[in-house]
C-alpha positions in Angstrom: -23.4 -29.1 2.5 -19.7 -29.2 3.8 -16.6 -27.6 2.7 -13.9 -30.1 1.2 -11.4 -27.7 0.1 -11.1 -27.1 -3.4 -14.3 -28.4 -4.0 -17.3 -28.7 -2.0 -18.6 -32.1 -1.4 -22.5 -32.3 -1.7 -24.0 -35.7 -0.2 -27.3 -36.8 -1.0 -29.5 -39.1 1.5 -26.5 -38.6 3.6 -24.9 -41.8 1.9 -21.0 -41.2 2.0 -20.7 -42.8 -1.0 -23.1 -41.0 -3.0 -21.9 -37.2 -3.1 -21.0 -34.9 -6.1 -17.5 -32.9 -6.0 -18.8 -29.2 -6.9 -16.6 -26.6 -8.1 -17.6 -23.7 -6.1 -17.3 -21.1 -8.9 -19.0 -23.9 -11.6 -21.7 -25.7 -10.5 -21.1 -28.8 -13.1 -17.5 -28.1 -14.4 -15.8 -30.3 -17.4 -12.7 -32.3 -16.4 -10.2 -29.8 -16.8 -6.4 -31.2 -18.0 -3.7 -30.2 -15.5 -1.8 -27.0 -16.3 1.8 -26.8 -17.2 3.8 -23.8 -15.8 6.3 -22.2 -18.4 8.6 -18.8 -18.5 6.4 -16.1 -21.1 7.8 -16.0 -23.9 7.3 -13.0 -26.7 4.7 -14.8 -28.2 2.4 -14.6 -25.1 2.4 -10.7 -24.9 -1.1 -10.1 -26.2 -2.5 -13.2 -24.2 -0.9 -11.8 -20.9 -2.2 -8.2 -21.9 -5.5 -9.5 -22.2 -5.1 -11.0 -18.4 -4.1 -7.8 -17.2 -7.1 -6.2 -18.8 -8.9 -8.7 -16.8 -7.4 -7.4 -13.4 -7.4 -3.8 -14.3 -9.1 -1.1 -16.1 -6.0 0.9 -17.4 -5.9 2.0 -21.0 -2.4 2.2 -20.6 -1.7 -1.3 -20.6 0.4 -2.6 -23.2 2.8 -5.8 -23.1 5.8 -5.5 -25.5 7.2 -8.8 -27.0 10.3 -7.2 -26.2 10.2 -6.8 -22.3 9.1 -10.2 -22.3 12.3 -11.2 -23.8 14.4 -9.3 -21.6 12.4 -10.7 -18.6 13.1 -14.3 -19.5 16.4 -13.4 -20.4 17.1 -11.8 -16.2 18.2 -14.5 -13.6 15.6 -12.1 -11.4 12.7 -11.9 -13.2 10.3 -14.6 -13.5 7.1 -14.2 -15.5 5.2 -17.2 -15.4 2.3 -18.6 -17.5 -0.3 -21.7 -17.1 -1.4 -23.3 -20.1 -4.2 -25.6 -20.2 -4.6 -27.7 -23.5 -2.1 -25.1 -25.0 -3.6 -21.9 -24.2 -2.1 -19.3 -21.7 -4.9 -18.7 -19.2 -2.9 -17.5 -16.1 0.3 -15.8 -15.1 2.0 -14.1 -12.3 5.6 -12.4 -12.2 7.8 -13.1 -9.1 10.8 -10.8 -8.9 14.0 -11.6 -6.8 15.3 -8.3 -4.9 18.8 -8.0 -4.0 18.8 -7.4 0.2 21.1 -7.1 2.8 19.7 -7.5 5.8 20.2 -11.6 5.4 23.8 -11.8 3.7 23.0 -12.2 0.3 19.5 -14.0 0.7 17.2 -12.0 -1.8 13.3 -11.0 -1.1 10.4 -11.8 -4.0 8.0 -10.0 -5.1 4.9 -11.2 -6.3 2.9 -9.0 -9.1 0.0 -9.2 -11.4 -1.6 -12.6 -10.3 -4.3 -13.4 -13.0 -6.5 -16.2 -13.7 -8.7 -16.1 -17.1 -12.2 -15.4 -15.3 -13.5 -19.0 -17.4 -10.8 -21.0 -15.2 -11.1 -19.5 -11.6 -11.7 -22.1 -9.3 -9.6 -25.1 -10.8 -6.4 -24.5 -8.7 -4.3 -22.6 -11.4 -3.6 -19.9 -9.0 -2.2 -22.1 -6.5 -0.6 -24.0 -9.0 1.1 -20.7 -9.7 1.8 -19.9 -6.2 2.9 -23.3 -5.0 5.9 -22.9 -8.1 6.6 -19.6 -7.2 7.1 -20.3 -3.6 9.3 -23.3 -5.3 11.2 -20.5 -7.2 11.8 -18.2 -4.1 13.2 -21.1 -2.4 15.7 -22.2 -5.0 16.9 -19.2 -4.5 17.2 -19.0 -1.1 14.1 -15.8 -0.5 14.3 -15.0 3.1 10.0 -13.7 2.3 7.5 -13.5 -0.5 5.5 -9.8 -0.5 2.5 -9.1 -2.9 0.0 -6.3 -3.3 -3.5 -6.6 -3.9 -6.0 -4.2 -4.7 -8.1 -3.5 -1.8 -11.1 -3.8 -3.4 -10.2 -7.4 -4.6 -12.0 -9.5 -1.9 -12.0 -12.9 -3.1 -8.0 -12.5 -4.1 -7.6 -11.6 -0.6 -8.9 -15.1 0.6 -7.4 -16.8 -1.7 -3.8 -15.1 -1.0 -4.4 -16.1 2.9 -5.7 -19.7 2.1 -2.0 -19.6 0.3 -0.7 -18.9 3.5 0.0 -14.7 2.9 -0.8 -12.9 6.3 -1.4 -9.2 5.9 -1.4 -9.2 9.9 2.4 -8.3 10.2 2.9 -6.0 7.2 1.1 -2.7 5.6 1.9 -1.9 1.8 2.3 1.7 1.0 2.0 2.7 -2.5 3.2 5.6 -4.6 2.2 5.5 -8.5 4.7 7.7 -10.9 2.0 10.3 -11.7 2.4 11.0 -7.6 6.3 11.3 -7.6 7.6 14.7 -6.5 9.6 14.9 -9.6 8.8 17.1 -12.8 
């Protein structure tokens, strides 16, 4: 078996015409229509919360419709969702951060990249990352950064396939409960 990028190519009898294109996560998946990317709205709160719960097991997760409205009104926050057949099945957040190092060029921070487990392997995450890269370019970002839980090896491989590198930076995180303030 050879790897053909997004799909694995399985050749039968070495006949180049007789081959199957198999999604590596789903042996014989149904065809998926193209995803539509849009800014999240307050109506997406429950589905985004569900996607976040697929990402982490934190009982404190609570996505507020009012917060989604505030983020949609911000020129620096892009909470994106991907719809397939009218159903939200993926999300990612891009925040543009002001910076003084390169004149007025911001940098971007990507957070909470989540694809519904049943839809993984279809290119929806890559679709989101590509859209985020276009937004970052339109806003003249100097770079994009993201964090990923150390145990999410499949996510790390995905981010590397999308061109992200962990070779040049080392990330540190300090959560609110660890702040040195009362």
